[in-house]
N, C-alpha and C positions, 0 to 999 in steps of 0.2 A: 435337609429337603427331600420330601417323600418322595419317590419316584412312581406314578401310577401308569400301568400298562392295559392299555382301554383300549376302544373301539366306539365309534358310535350307535352303540346301543344301550337300552335302557339300563342293563345289567352295569355297564360302565357308569354311564353318567348321573347314577344317583351316589357314586362315591365322590365323583369330581362336586358333585354340588354340595355333601358335605365338605369337602376341603376346599370348597369356594366359602360358604358358609361361615368355616369356625377361622380361616384369612391362616390357614398353615400351607406353607410354603408347599410349592409342590411343583414335577415337571411332568410332564405328558410321553408316555414310551409307546407309540401307536404302534399296534398290534391289529396288523389291515387282516382282518377273518378272511374278507374275498379272496383277499391273495394264500389263504392257509399260514400264515407268520403263524398261528397259533403253532401249530405241529414244530416249529422249526426245535432244535437241541435246545438254543440258546434261551428260551420262553418253556419248555417242559422240563427245565431244569425248574423253575420259578413255580410252576404248577403241573403237573403230570398229569394232570386231567385236561390239560390243554384250554381251558376255556379262559376269559377275561372275566370281572377286574383284578388286579393282581396288584398289592401298595409294595415297595421295598420300602421299609422306615429305618436308617441306620440309626436313631435313638430314639429305639424302643422301650419295652421294660426294663427297668434296671441299666437303664445305658446301653445297653444292646443288640446288634440288626435284628428286626421282625420282616420274615416275609409273608405273607399274609392273601389268602385267594375268601372268596366268596363274600359277595356283596353287603349282607347283612351281618355276618359277621365284623367287614373292613367298618362299616358303621357304627356298632357297638364301641370296636378299636378307639376308631377316631374320637367315638363323642368323649369316651372316659382319658381318651388321652388328652382332648381341650377341656374338658369339663363342662359341653354344651349338646344341650338338644337331645338329653337323654336326663327325666325326673332323677331325684335323686331319692325324692321319698318313694317307697318300696311302691306301695299300689299305683303309684302313677306312673310307674317305672317299667311294671309292667303291662300295663296298658297300652303304653307306649311299644314296648315290646309285641304283644299281640298284634297291633296293626302292621308294624314292619313285616311279620312273620305273615301275615294279609296278604302285604303287598310280593312279597320275595319268594312267597311259595304258590298259593290260590292264584292270584292276578297274571305271577308272572310264565307261570305255568301253558295257564287258556292263548296266555301271547305268544309264548314261544313254540308252541300249536301250531298257530295260527302260522307263524314264520314255513315252520317246517314242511308245513302242508300247500305251502302255494308256492313256497321258495326251493325246495331241498327234497320233497318226498319224488320218487321215480311215477308212479302214479297219481294224478289228483284229482280230487273227489270235492265238488262244490255243496254237497252234500255234509262231509267231513270239516269242509269250513265253517259253515254255517253252524254245524252244533258245540266248535270250539268257540266261535263269537260269542254264540246265546249263553255260554258258560261264564266266559269273560266277562259280559254283562251282567250277570247275576252277582260276581262277585264284585265290580265298580257298583250293583244299585246297597249291596250289603255295607260299602264305603259311603253311598249315596244319604241312607237312611241314617248311617251315623254323624253325619254333617248337617243333617236339617237342622240340631237347636247348637250346635258351636260350630266356633271358627277353623279348625284342625282333629284331627283325629284324634290325637290325647287332650291334654286339658292345654297343653302347649304344643307351639309349635316344636317338632321333632323330628327324628331319623324315622319316626312313620311317613312323614308328609312327603321326605327329600325322598322316601323307596318308592312309594306309589305312584308319582308324578310323573316320569319317566317314563312309564307304562302308559299313563292316561293321552298323555303327549305323544305317543307312535299309533295310539287308536282313536287320536280325536276324529278322524273323520267315522267309526262305527259309534265315538258315546253322541256326536250330531246326529246322526243318522237314528237312532234311538229316540232321541228328545223327550226323555225323561228323567234324565240327569242333574235339573236342576243347582242343586249342593253341591255335589260333584265338580261341575261346568264352574261355580263362582270360588268354589277353592282352587282350581287351578288356576284362575287368574289372578287372582292374589299370590301364588307363585311363582306366576309367570312376572308380577312386576316385581318380582327382586331381583337385583341384579347381578346377584352372587350366583341366582339360579339362571340367567341368561347367560352369563359367560359359560358356566360348568355343562350346559346343554351344548356347547360347541366343539366340547374336549373330545379328542382321537376323530373327528369329522376329515 
């Protein structure tokens, strides 16, 4: 049984999606970021960076326990553990990894900045928020173009889709207001219809 230390954020949700889609047994260990539980000594022993998600797999490589942080790294690990959602063909594998990193770095950085500027920054600036919103939309448009002639970000559904979807879900209102991302919206609807995705989006809430 894998322990998933998480909260209701896109970083945590992408790992929950992968666990659900792979049908890997897991239990949620909620880390309430609003209460500062990520700074508790017990959690810092798992991840000194004080960030979710973290998984603890008692049956890791070579049968040894593994504690792992960083959502993109966890997605790759779970894909290899389950033998699913990461192509074995080298070229297709690297494409899936490329789009996973696009989600976990470019898109996640922009949406994270929006949150910090609106909720955490000591001085609020509407202009700075708008700048990062446009930056996120630019990254979404890159994915929208990619999806113009395909169903999934890679040649088949993969960790790349699971990495990006929670970011889309958290910024749905921004996407709808932009009104120019039809392929991304179609893609998101297909993911929303998957029962495993629906269950995972509630993890850590």
